[in-house]
C-alpha positions as CSV (number, residue, x, y, z in Angstrom):
1,M,-27.7,-27.9,20.6
2,K,-28.3,-27.7,16.9
3,R,-29.0,-24.0,17.2
4,L,-25.8,-23.5,19.2
5,L,-23.8,-25.2,16.5
6,T,-25.5,-23.2,13.8
7,F,-24.8,-20.0,15.7
8,L,-21.2,-20.9,16.3
9,A,-20.7,-21.8,12.6
10,A,-22.2,-18.5,11.5
11,A,-20.1,-16.5,14.0
12,L,-16.9,-18.3,12.8
13,M,-17.8,-17.6,9.2
14,A,-18.5,-13.9,10.0
15,S,-15.1,-13.5,11.7
16,A,-13.1,-15.2,9.0
17,S,-10.8,-13.1,7.0
18,H,-11.7,-12.0,3.5
19,A,-10.0,-14.3,1.0
20,A,-7.7,-12.3,-1.2
21,E,-8.1,-12.6,-4.9
22,L,-4.9,-13.7,-6.8
23,G,-4.1,-13.1,-10.5
24,D,-2.5,-15.6,-12.8
25,D,0.9,-14.2,-11.8
26,G,0.2,-15.1,-8.1
27,L,-0.1,-11.5,-7.1
28,H,-3.0,-10.0,-5.2
29,I,-5.7,-8.1,-7.1
30,E,-7.4,-5.0,-5.7
31,P,-10.0,-2.9,-7.5
32,W,-8.0,0.2,-6.5
33,F,-4.7,-1.0,-8.2
34,R,-4.1,1.1,-11.3
35,D,-3.1,-0.6,-14.5
36,T,-0.6,1.9,-16.0
37,F,2.5,1.9,-18.1
38,K,4.5,2.2,-14.9
39,D,6.1,5.5,-15.7
40,M,6.5,7.0,-12.3
41,S,6.4,10.6,-13.4
42,E,3.2,10.0,-15.5
43,D,1.6,8.1,-12.7
44,L,2.5,10.9,-10.2
45,A,0.9,13.5,-12.6
46,E,-2.2,11.4,-13.0
47,A,-2.5,11.0,-9.3
48,G,-2.2,14.8,-8.9
49,A,-4.8,15.4,-11.6
50,E,-7.2,13.2,-9.6
51,G,-6.4,15.0,-6.4
52,K,-4.8,11.9,-4.9
53,R,-1.5,10.9,-3.4
54,F,0.7,8.5,-5.4
55,M,1.6,5.2,-3.7
56,V,3.6,2.2,-5.0
57,I,3.2,-1.2,-3.3
58,I,5.8,-3.8,-4.0
59,E,4.7,-7.4,-3.6
60,Q,5.8,-10.9,-4.6
61,R,4.1,-14.2,-5.3
62,G,3.6,-16.4,-2.2
63,C,4.2,-13.5,0.2
64,I,2.4,-14.4,3.4
65,Y,2.6,-10.9,4.7
66,C,1.1,-9.5,1.5
67,T,-1.8,-12.0,2.0
68,K,-2.2,-10.8,5.6
69,M,-2.4,-7.2,4.4
70,H,-5.0,-8.0,1.7
71,E,-7.1,-10.3,3.8
72,E,-7.0,-8.5,7.2
73,V,-6.2,-4.8,6.5
74,F,-7.0,-3.7,2.9
75,S,-10.3,-5.6,3.1
76,D,-11.4,-3.5,6.1
77,P,-14.1,-1.1,4.8
78,T,-12.6,1.9,6.4
79,V,-9.1,1.2,5.1
80,K,-10.4,0.3,1.7
81,Q,-12.4,3.6,1.5
82,L,-9.5,5.6,2.6
83,I,-7.3,4.2,-0.1
84,E,-9.9,4.3,-2.9
85,E,-10.8,8.0,-2.1
86,N,-7.3,9.3,-1.5
87,F,-4.6,7.3,-3.2
88,F,-3.5,6.4,-6.7
89,V,-1.9,2.9,-6.3
90,V,0.5,1.1,-8.6
91,R,1.8,-2.4,-7.8
92,L,5.2,-3.6,-8.7
93,N,6.2,-7.3,-8.7
94,M,9.5,-7.8,-6.8
95,F,10.6,-10.3,-9.4
96,G,8.7,-9.0,-12.4
97,D,9.9,-8.2,-15.9
98,I,7.5,-5.4,-16.8
99,E,9.3,-2.2,-17.6
100,V,9.2,0.6,-15.1
101,T,10.4,4.1,-15.7
102,D,11.8,5.9,-12.6
103,F,11.3,9.6,-11.9
104,D,14.8,10.3,-13.3
105,G,13.9,8.7,-16.7
106,E,15.8,5.4,-16.2
107,A,13.8,2.4,-17.4
108,M,14.3,-1.2,-16.3
109,A,12.4,-4.3,-15.3
110,E,10.4,-4.2,-12.1
111,K,12.8,-6.6,-10.4
112,D,15.7,-4.3,-11.2
113,M,13.8,-1.2,-10.1
114,V,13.0,-2.9,-6.8
115,K,16.7,-3.5,-6.3
116,R,17.5,0.1,-7.3
117,W,15.0,1.3,-4.7
118,N,16.6,-1.0,-2.1
119,A,13.3,-2.7,-1.3
120,L,14.2,-5.9,0.5
121,F,10.8,-7.0,1.9
122,T,7.3,-7.5,0.7
123,P,5.0,-5.8,1.0
124,T,6.9,-2.5,0.8
125,I,4.8,0.6,0.3
126,L,6.3,3.9,-0.9
127,F,4.4,7.2,-0.7
128,F,5.4,10.1,-2.8
129,P,5.1,13.9,-2.6
130,E,2.9,15.8,-5.0
131,D,6.0,16.9,-6.9
132,V,9.3,15.1,-7.4
133,E,12.5,17.0,-8.1
134,D,14.2,16.3,-11.4
135,G,16.8,13.6,-11.3
136,K,15.5,11.8,-8.2
137,T,14.9,8.1,-8.1
138,G,11.8,6.6,-6.4
139,S,13.7,5.7,-3.3
140,Q,15.1,9.2,-3.0
141,A,11.8,10.9,-3.7
142,A,9.6,8.8,-1.3
143,V,8.5,10.8,1.7
144,V,7.5,7.7,3.6
145,T,8.3,4.0,3.2
146,M,6.3,1.3,4.9
147,P,8.5,-1.9,5.0
148,G,6.4,-4.9,5.8
149,A,2.9,-5.8,7.0
150,F,1.1,-3.8,9.7
151,G,-2.3,-4.1,11.3
152,K,-5.4,-2.1,10.5
153,W,-4.8,0.8,12.9
154,T,-1.1,1.3,12.1
155,T,-1.9,1.2,8.4
156,M,-4.9,3.5,8.6
157,N,-3.0,6.0,10.8
158,L,0.0,5.9,8.4
159,L,-2.3,6.6,5.4
160,T,-3.9,9.5,7.3
161,W,-0.5,10.8,8.5
162,V,0.7,10.8,4.8
163,L,-2.5,12.7,3.7
164,E,-2.0,15.2,6.5
165,K,1.7,15.5,5.5
166,G,2.8,14.6,9.0
167,Y,6.3,13.8,7.6
168,E,6.7,17.6,7.2
169,G,5.8,18.3,10.9
170,D,7.4,17.8,14.3
171,E,5.4,14.9,15.4
172,P,7.0,11.6,14.3
173,F,4.7,8.9,13.1
174,Q,5.2,6.7,16.1
175,K,3.9,9.5,18.4
176,Y,1.1,10.4,16.0
177,H,0.0,6.7,15.9
178,A,0.1,6.3,19.6
179,R,-2.0,9.4,20.1
180,K,-4.5,8.4,17.3
181,F,-4.7,4.8,18.5
182,A,-5.5,5.9,22.0
183,E,-8.4,8.1,20.6
184,Q,-9.6,5.2,18.4
185,Q,-9.7,2.7,21.3
186,G,-11.4,5.2,23.7
């Protein structure tokens, strides 16, 4: 009986979600978040110089869906590796006061930029092309926006679809995901 209880306790601990680390501001911390001056054009250029795609994630303190993403999705070794190797990620605080400079040169607090970009939910992830036309805002320039929390396979397939520039093709993400998910489960 004691062995069974020990085994069950070990199995439960192994299946438990990874506890997400929080900063003093109550936002999640990831080793792949970039600490930048939050100048979108500069961050895009730096991402390009590293051969990575530029991605902005908008979060807020106390967001249960952000926690879900960090504990159940971003902690997955495959997803984590995909992000670390291919994306340059900057986090914005939905209610933050740090200055952000948009692609069109307008500078404002994070909370005002989030409003400008019409982001209503957290997490929201915006993916950007390698080049952004002059005069565009972040919301106009984004090639894909992920509004909300999704599971591992949807997130992984979306990251891959962005890397493959699926948004330029004829196969919408939903069909791409259904095809890839069937392959991944088979």
